[in-house]
C-alpha positions in Angstrom: 16.4 34.2 5.7 18.9 35.5 8.2 21.2 33.6 10.7 19.1 35.1 13.5 15.9 33.5 12.2 17.5 30.2 11.2 19.2 29.5 14.6 16.0 29.0 16.6 14.5 26.9 13.8 17.7 24.7 13.8 17.6 24.3 17.5 13.9 23.3 17.5 14.5 20.8 14.7 17.4 19.3 16.7 15.3 19.1 19.8 12.6 17.3 17.9 15.0 14.8 16.4 16.4 14.1 19.9 12.9 13.6 21.3 12.1 11.2 18.4 15.3 9.2 19.0 14.6 9.0 22.7 11.0 7.8 22.1 12.3 5.2 19.6 14.8 4.0 22.2 12.0 3.7 24.8 10.1 1.4 22.4 13.0 -1.1 22.1 12.9 -4.2 24.1 15.6 -4.5 26.8 16.7 -7.3 29.1 15.0 -5.4 31.9 11.7 -5.9 30.0 12.3 -9.7 29.7 12.9 -9.8 33.5 9.8 -7.7 34.1 7.8 -10.1 31.9 9.0 -13.1 33.9 8.1 -11.7 37.3 5.4 -9.1 36.7 1.8 -9.8 37.8 0.5 -6.6 36.1 -1.4 -7.3 32.9 -0.8 -3.8 31.6 2.9 -4.1 32.2 3.0 -7.4 30.3 0.9 -5.9 27.5 3.3 -3.0 27.1 6.2 -5.5 26.8 4.2 -7.5 24.3 3.8 -4.4 22.1 7.5 -3.7 22.2 8.5 -7.3 21.6 6.0 -7.8 18.8 7.2 -4.8 17.0 10.7 -6.1 17.0 10.1 -9.8 16.6 10.8 -9.9 12.8 14.2 -8.4 13.5 14.9 -10.6 16.5 13.9 -13.8 14.6 16.8 -13.3 12.1 19.6 -12.9 14.7 21.6 -15.4 16.8 19.0 -15.0 19.6 16.1 -16.4 17.4 15.5 -19.3 19.8 15.3 -17.0 22.8 13.0 -14.7 20.9 10.6 -17.6 20.1 10.7 -18.7 23.7 9.6 -15.2 24.8 7.0 -15.2 22.0 5.5 -18.5 23.2 5.4 -17.1 26.7 3.3 -14.2 25.6 1.1 -16.3 23.4 0.2 -18.4 26.4 -0.4 -15.5 28.7 -3.7 -15.9 30.6 -4.6 -12.3 30.1 -6.5 -11.7 26.8 -5.3 -8.1 26.6 -1.7 -9.2 26.6 -2.4 -11.7 23.7 -4.4 -9.1 21.8 -1.6 -6.6 22.0 0.9 -9.2 20.8 -1.4 -10.2 17.9 -1.8 -6.6 16.8 2.0 -6.1 16.8 2.9 -9.3 15.0 0.0 -9.6 12.5 2.0 -8.4 9.5 5.3 -10.2 10.4 6.5 -12.5 7.7 8.9 -14.3 10.2 6.1 -15.2 12.6 6.2 -19.0 13.1 3.2 -20.7 11.4 2.3 -22.6 14.6 2.1 -19.3 16.5 0.1 -17.6 13.8 -2.3 -20.6 13.9 -2.7 -20.4 17.6 -3.4 -16.7 17.6 -5.8 -17.1 14.7 -7.9 -19.6 16.7 -7.8 -17.5 19.9 -10.8 -15.4 21.0 -11.9 -13.1 18.2 -10.5 -10.0 19.8 -7.0 -11.7 19.6 -7.6 -13.5 16.3 -9.0 -10.6 14.2 -5.7 -8.8 13.3 -4.0 -12.0 12.5 -6.9 -13.3 10.4 -7.1 -10.0 8.5 -3.4 -9.4 7.9 -1.0 -12.4 8.6 0.9 -13.5 5.5 1.9 -16.8 7.0 -1.6 -18.3 7.2 -2.2 -20.8 4.4 -5.4 -21.1 2.4 -6.0 -24.5 3.9 -5.8 -23.1 7.4 -8.0 -20.1 6.6 -10.7 -22.4 5.1 -10.6 -24.6 8.2 -10.9 -21.6 10.5 -13.8 -20.3 8.5 -15.6 -23.6 8.6 -15.1 -24.4 12.2 -15.5 -21.1 14.0 -18.1 -18.4 14.5 -19.1 -15.9 11.8 -16.9 -13.3 13.3 -13.8 -15.3 12.2 -15.1 -15.5 8.6 -15.9 -11.8 8.7 -12.3 -11.1 9.6 -10.9 -13.4 6.8 -13.2 -11.6 4.3 -11.2 -8.4 5.0 -7.8 -9.8 4.0 -5.8 -7.8 1.4 -5.7 -10.9 -0.9 -8.1 -13.7 -0.9 -7.9 -16.8 -3.2 -10.8 -18.3 -5.1 -10.9 -21.3 -2.7 -11.1 -19.1 0.4 -13.7 -16.9 -1.2 -15.8 -20.0 -1.9 -15.6 -21.1 1.7 -16.7 -17.6 2.8 -19.7 -17.8 0.6 -20.5 -21.3 2.0 -21.0 -19.6 5.4 -24.2 -18.2 4.0 -23.9 -15.1 6.1 -24.9 -11.8 4.4 -22.4 -9.6 6.3 -19.5 -11.9 5.3 -20.6 -11.9 1.7 -21.0 -8.1 1.7 -17.5 -7.6 2.9 -16.1 -10.2 0.5 -17.8 -8.8 -2.6 -16.7 -5.3 -1.6 -13.1 -6.5 -1.3 -11.2 -5.7 -4.6 -8.4 -8.0 -3.5 -10.7 -11.0 -3.3 -10.6 -13.4 -6.3 -14.1 -14.8 -7.1 -14.5 -17.6 -9.6 -17.3 -17.4 -12.2 -19.2 -20.1 -10.2 -18.8 -18.2 -6.9 -20.0 -15.0 -8.5 -23.1 -16.8 -9.9 -23.8 -18.3 -6.5 -23.6 -14.9 -4.9 -25.9 -13.3 -7.5 -28.5 -16.1 -7.0 -28.3 -16.8 -3.3 -28.2 -13.1 -2.3 -30.6 -11.8 -4.9 -32.7 -10.0 -2.3 -29.7 -8.5 -0.5 -29.3 -4.8 -1.6 -25.8 -4.5 0.1 -24.5 -7.6 -1.7 -26.0 -6.6 -5.0 -24.7 -3.0 -4.8 -21.1 -4.3 -4.3 -21.5 -7.0 -6.9 -22.4 -4.7 -9.7 -19.3 -2.6 -9.0 -16.8 -5.5 -9.3 -14.6 -5.2 -12.4 -14.7 -7.7 -15.3 -18.0 -9.4 -14.5 -18.9 -12.4 -16.7 -21.4 -11.6 -19.4 -24.1 -14.0 -18.0 -23.8 -12.3 -14.6 -24.2 -8.8 -16.1 -27.3 -9.9 -17.9 -28.7 -11.3 -14.7 -27.8 -8.2 -12.7 -29.6 -6.0 -15.3 -32.7 -8.0 -14.6 -32.3 -7.7 -10.9 -31.9 -3.9 -11.2 -35.1 -3.9 -13.3 -36.9 -5.8 -10.6 -35.8 -3.4 -7.9 -36.8 -0.4 -10.0 -39.9 -2.2 -11.3 -38.8 -1.2 -14.8 -40.0 -3.6 -17.5 -37.5 -2.2 -19.9 -34.6 -3.7 -18.0 -36.4 -6.9 -16.9 -37.6 -7.8 -20.4 -35.1 -5.9 -22.5 -37.9 -4.3 -24.6 -39.8 -1.1 -24.7 -43.3 -0.2 -25.9 -43.8 2.5 -28.5 -45.7 4.7 -26.0 -42.9 4.4 -23.4 -40.3 5.2 -26.1 -42.2 8.2 -27.2 -42.5 9.5 -23.6 -38.8 9.1 -22.9 -37.6 10.7 -26.1 -40.0 13.6 -25.7 -38.8 14.2 -22.2 -35.2 14.2 -23.5 -35.9 16.5 -26.4 -37.9 18.9 -24.3 -35.1 19.1 -21.8 -32.4 19.6 -24.3 -34.3 22.3 -26.3 -35.8 24.3 -23.4 -34.3 27.7 -22.6 -31.7 27.4 -19.8 -32.7 30.7 -18.3 -36.2 29.6 -17.5 -34.9 26.6 -15.5 -31.8 28.3 -13.9 -33.2 28.7 -10.4 -34.8 25.2 -10.2 -31.6 23.6 -11.6 -29.4 25.2 -9.0 -31.7 23.8 -6.2 -31.6 20.4 -7.9 -27.9 20.4 -8.3 -27.4 21.4 -4.6 -29.7 18.6 -3.5 -27.9 16.0 -5.7 -24.5 17.2 -4.6 -25.4 16.8 -1.0 -26.5 13.2 -1.7 -23.3 12.5 -3.6 -21.1 13.7 -0.8 -23.1 11.6 1.6 -22.6 8.5 -0.6 -26.3 8.4 -1.4 -26.2 8.9 -5.2 -25.2 6.0 -7.5 -25.9 4.4 -10.9 -29.3 3.0 -9.7 -30.5 6.4 -8.9 -29.4 7.7 -12.3 -31.4 4.8 -13.9 -34.4 5.7 -11.7 -34.4 9.3 -12.9 -34.3 8.0 -16.5 -37.2 5.6 -15.9 -39.3 8.4 -14.4 -38.6 10.7 -17.2 -36.9 13.2 -14.8 -34.3 14.1 -17.4 -33.2 17.2 -15.4 -32.2 15.0 -12.5 -30.7 12.4 -14.9 -28.4 15.0 -16.5 -27.6 16.9 -13.3 -26.6 13.8 -11.6 -23.9 13.3 -14.2 -22.7 16.9 -13.8 -22.3 16.3 -10.1 -20.7 12.8 -10.4 -18.2 14.0 -13.1 -17.8 17.7 -12.3 -18.4 18.4 -16.0 -20.6 21.2 -17.3 -24.2 20.5 -18.3 -23.7 21.2 -22.0 -20.7 18.8 -22.0 -22.7 16.1 -20.2 -25.5 16.4 -22.9 -23.0 16.3 -25.7 -21.6 13.0 -24.3 -25.0 11.5 -23.3 -26.8 11.9 -26.6 -23.9 11.6 -29.1 -24.3 9.1 -31.9 -20.9 7.8 -31.1 -21.7 5.6 -28.1 -18.1 5.7 -26.9 -19.0 9.2 -25.6 -21.7 7.8 -23.4 -19.3 5.1 -22.1 -16.6 7.7 -21.4 -19.1 9.8 -19.4 -20.3 6.8 -17.4 -16.7 5.7 -16.6 -15.9 9.2 -15.5 -19.0 9.1 -13.2 -18.0 5.7 -11.8 -21.1 4.0 -13.2 -21.0 0.2 -12.8 -21.3 -2.0 -15.9 -24.8 -3.3 -15.3 -26.1 0.3 -14.8 -24.3 1.5 -17.9 -25.9 -1.3 -19.9 -29.3 -0.2 -18.5 -28.7 3.4 -19.5 -27.6 2.6 -23.0 -30.3 0.1 -23.5 -33.0 2.6 -22.5 -31.6 5.4 -24.8 -31.1 3.1 -27.8 -34.4 1.2 -27.6 -36.3 4.5 -27.3 -34.5 5.9 -30.4 -34.9 2.7 -32.4 -38.6 2.3 -31.5 -39.4 5.8 -32.8 -37.3 5.3 -36.0 -39.3 2.1 -36.9 -42.7 3.8 -36.8 -43.8 2.5 -33.4 -42.7 -1.1 -33.7 -41.8 -2.6 -30.3 -38.0 -3.2 -30.1 -36.1 -5.8 -28.0 -32.4 -5.8 -26.9 -30.8 -9.1 -27.9 -28.3 -11.0 -25.8 -25.7 -10.6 -28.5 -26.1 -6.8 -28.4 -25.9 -6.8 -24.6 -22.7 -8.8 -24.7 -21.2 -6.3 -27.3 -22.2 -3.3 -25.2 -20.6 -4.8 -22.0 -17.4 -5.8 -23.9 -17.0 -2.2 -25.3 -17.5 -0.7 -21.8 -15.0 -3.0 -20.2 -12.4 -2.2 -23.0 -13.0 1.5 -22.5 -12.4 1.2 -18.8 -8.8 0.0 -19.6 -8.2 3.1 -21.8 -8.2 6.1 -19.5 -6.4 8.2 -22.1 -9.2 7.6 -24.6 -11.8 8.4 -22.0 -10.1 11.8 -21.2 -9.7 12.4 -25.0 -13.4 12.0 -25.7 -14.4 14.2 -22.7 -11.9 16.9 -23.7 -13.3 16.9 -27.3 -16.8 17.4 -25.9 -15.6 20.2 -23.6 -13.9 21.9 -26.5 -17.0 21.7 -28.6 -19.1 23.3 -25.9 -16.5 25.8 -24.6 -17.1 24.6 -21.0 -14.7 23.9 -18.2 -15.1 21.5 -15.3 -17.2 22.8 -12.5 -15.9 23.1 -8.9 -15.3 19.7 -7.4 -17.7 18.7 -4.5 -16.4 17.9 -1.1 -14.8 14.4 -0.9 -17.2 11.7 -0.3 -16.7 10.0 3.1 -15.3 6.6 3.2 -17.8 3.8 3.7 -18.1 2.8 7.3 -16.3 -0.5 8.1 -18.4 -3.6 7.7 -16.9 -5.2 10.7 -17.3 -4.0 14.3 -14.6 -4.0 16.8 
């Protein structure tokens, strides 16, 4: 690049840096702002000062002017205008130097003011959070349920609220610690809540008893006796295995057009966040093996032959690796494996009805959870399947949109 072309670029960069420095300087609190705060009757002017002051409070609190800084802070906290207090709360919510008494006052203010502090403040203790949850409206509990880290005690208080929306946000929060007792309560008390159950099954390291219970809940929702009773009749086993064998052996050319339409439909559902493990189980229950297999190709971006190689491999670690790649929750994986294994065993024992024991279910869950912690092993099993079929991964679908927030502004 020549000097003639670099000179304008250099000047533009310098101008941008100067503009950035000037903007940063404008955001700093000056003595004129303090004087303006004292005499101004304009709520907007005071809100602007609150934003500047709040952004700098952590720095000001560690200087020789800490007492003056707290005096200004208290002045803003007591401002009669809610917008001023809301702006301040938003600016100081993450501040570790915020005095606990000020954080407590803001956290008990109107919810518009309290929300950012309840969701983000690191200075609020568990005891205080529990008291706020128990003595204020559901909107305060809903804000607490969105904190980055939530202790078991606070989680229990949130479940005590009995509010579905609060429990939905709590169970979907990976930073929330939930004791075995609290998890069991959620599973029982919100058994009929699809949003709660959907988030509960996706939590990592669920207790065995809860996985067993959730498999039954999924069976109830799907009206599938196999999952509810953990047994399969010879006739149902024969139907399922015939559907699988027919699908695997049929000529691909004959189904090419229909498969492409099915894949497009499932891909659209996946991108829209409307395809999950329960849908995969439903396809299997209905004997719709084309949709069952294609759903895995969409969710993993693997080729169809590779998916089949992993699904029906005698080494069940291959099935686990595929389900982990697809983001299948543990209870749904247990259901898929249970259906495939019971159908195979029932045919092998000349039509004798087979049942899935609690000990077997516990082993299956433990194996899946161990595999989750071994991403290298998952990729190795998938790579081996791809190598044996000569397939490469298909083009990735568009990113799935983030779930909408569970709390309204």
